C-alpha positions as CSV (number, residue, x, y, z in Angstrom):
1,M,31.6,-95.2,7.3
2,R,33.9,-93.6,9.8
3,F,37.0,-95.3,11.3
4,M,39.4,-94.1,13.9
5,I,43.1,-95.1,13.5
6,L,44.5,-95.2,17.0
7,V,48.2,-94.9,17.5
8,K,49.4,-96.9,20.5
9,A,51.6,-95.1,23.1
10,T,55.2,-96.1,23.6
11,V,57.6,-95.4,26.4
12,A,59.0,-92.5,24.3
13,S,55.6,-90.9,23.7
14,E,54.7,-91.3,27.4
15,A,58.0,-89.6,28.3
16,G,56.8,-86.6,26.1
17,E,59.5,-87.2,23.5
18,M,58.5,-85.5,20.2
19,P,58.7,-87.6,17.0
20,E,61.8,-87.3,14.8
21,A,61.6,-84.9,11.9
22,S,61.5,-87.7,9.3
23,L,58.4,-89.2,11.1
24,M,56.7,-85.8,11.2
25,A,57.3,-85.4,7.5
26,A,55.9,-88.9,6.7
27,M,52.9,-88.2,8.9
28,G,52.4,-84.9,7.2
29,A,52.5,-86.4,3.7
30,Y,50.2,-89.3,4.7
31,H,47.6,-86.9,6.2
32,E,47.9,-84.6,3.1
33,E,47.0,-87.7,1.0
34,L,44.0,-88.3,3.1
35,A,42.9,-84.7,2.8
36,K,43.3,-84.7,-1.0
37,A,41.3,-87.9,-1.2
38,G,38.5,-86.2,0.8
39,V,38.5,-88.8,3.6
40,L,40.3,-87.0,6.5
41,L,38.0,-85.8,9.2
42,D,40.5,-85.1,12.0
43,A,43.9,-86.1,13.3
44,T,46.1,-85.1,16.2
45,G,48.6,-86.4,18.7
46,L,47.9,-86.6,22.4
47,Q,49.9,-85.4,25.3
48,P,51.4,-88.0,27.6
49,S,49.1,-89.6,30.3
50,S,51.0,-87.6,32.9
51,K,49.0,-84.6,31.7
52,G,45.7,-86.4,31.9
53,W,43.3,-88.1,34.3
54,R,40.7,-90.7,34.5
55,V,37.3,-90.6,36.1
56,R,36.4,-93.9,37.7
57,Y,32.8,-94.8,38.4
58,S,32.1,-97.2,41.3
59,G,29.0,-97.7,43.5
60,G,27.3,-94.6,42.1
61,K,30.3,-92.4,42.9
62,R,33.0,-90.7,40.7
63,S,36.6,-90.4,41.6
64,V,39.4,-88.6,39.6
65,V,42.7,-90.4,39.2
66,D,45.6,-88.3,37.9
67,G,48.0,-89.7,35.4
68,P,50.5,-91.0,34.5
69,F,49.2,-94.4,34.0
70,P,51.5,-97.4,34.1
71,E,50.0,-99.6,31.4
72,T,51.7,-98.0,28.3
73,R,50.4,-100.7,26.0
74,E,46.8,-99.7,26.7
75,L,47.4,-96.0,26.1
76,I,46.8,-93.9,23.0
77,A,49.3,-91.5,21.7
78,G,47.2,-90.0,18.8
79,Y,44.5,-90.7,16.3
80,T,43.3,-90.1,12.7
81,L,39.6,-90.1,11.9
82,I,38.6,-91.0,8.4
83,Q,35.3,-91.3,6.5
84,V,35.4,-93.9,3.7
85,R,33.0,-96.1,1.7
86,S,34.0,-99.5,3.1
87,R,36.0,-101.5,5.6
88,E,38.4,-102.5,2.8
89,E,39.1,-98.8,1.9
90,A,39.8,-98.1,5.6
91,M,42.1,-101.1,5.8
92,E,44.0,-99.9,2.7
93,W,44.5,-96.4,4.3
94,A,45.6,-98.1,7.5
95,R,48.2,-100.2,5.7
96,R,49.7,-97.0,4.4
97,F,49.9,-95.3,7.8
98,P,53.5,-94.5,8.6
99,A,55.2,-96.7,11.2
100,P,54.3,-94.6,14.3
101,S,57.7,-95.1,16.0
102,G,59.8,-95.0,12.9
103,E,60.4,-97.7,10.3
104,Q,63.1,-99.5,12.5
105,A,61.2,-99.5,15.8
106,D,58.2,-101.6,17.0
107,G,54.9,-99.8,17.0
108,E,51.2,-100.5,16.6
109,I,48.1,-98.9,15.3
110,E,44.5,-100.1,15.9
111,V,41.6,-99.3,13.7
112,R,38.0,-99.1,15.0
113,Q,34.8,-98.4,13.2
114,L,32.6,-95.7,14.8
115,F,28.9,-96.2,15.4
116,E,26.6,-94.2,13.1
117,F,23.1,-93.0,13.9
118,D,21.6,-95.7,11.7
119,D,23.2,-98.4,13.9
120,F,20.7,-97.5,16.7
121,E,17.0,-98.1,17.2
122,P,14.9,-95.0,16.3
123,G,13.6,-93.0,19.3
124,P,13.4,-89.6,20.8
125,E,16.9,-89.8,22.4
126,L,18.4,-90.6,19.0
127,D,16.4,-87.7,17.4
128,R,17.8,-85.3,20.0
129,L,21.4,-86.5,19.2
130,R,20.7,-86.0,15.5
131,E,19.6,-82.4,16.2
132,L,22.7,-81.7,18.3
133,E,24.9,-83.1,15.6
134,A,23.1,-81.0,12.9
135,G,23.6,-77.9,15.0
136,K,27.4,-78.4,15.0
137,R,27.5,-78.1,11.2
């Protein structure tokens, strides 16, 4: 089972402020634990939304909207992707995640389970996706 731990953006992360050294050390230690346990698939921080864009779909047309985006609470500042045996194991790792804005500040992470191929009905489209995934390895 794969889970994504999403770090919610803050005013500071949207301003491009880098985390304090103590938080970087805590994040490094946490991700090292994940790696040693063999459950870490990927992890990184994201640039502020001012360096990104959205593609909106409406009436069969696409339009590009440049950042920044005002709704900070809905934005993501980073993620960690893990593969574990159960929801409970994912929850245990999530509980150990360092406070994303430092121990004394408010912050939030969100954990979401990823779909796996077995979650979908069999068919040629799924077979093609499996082939593409196998080619990446």
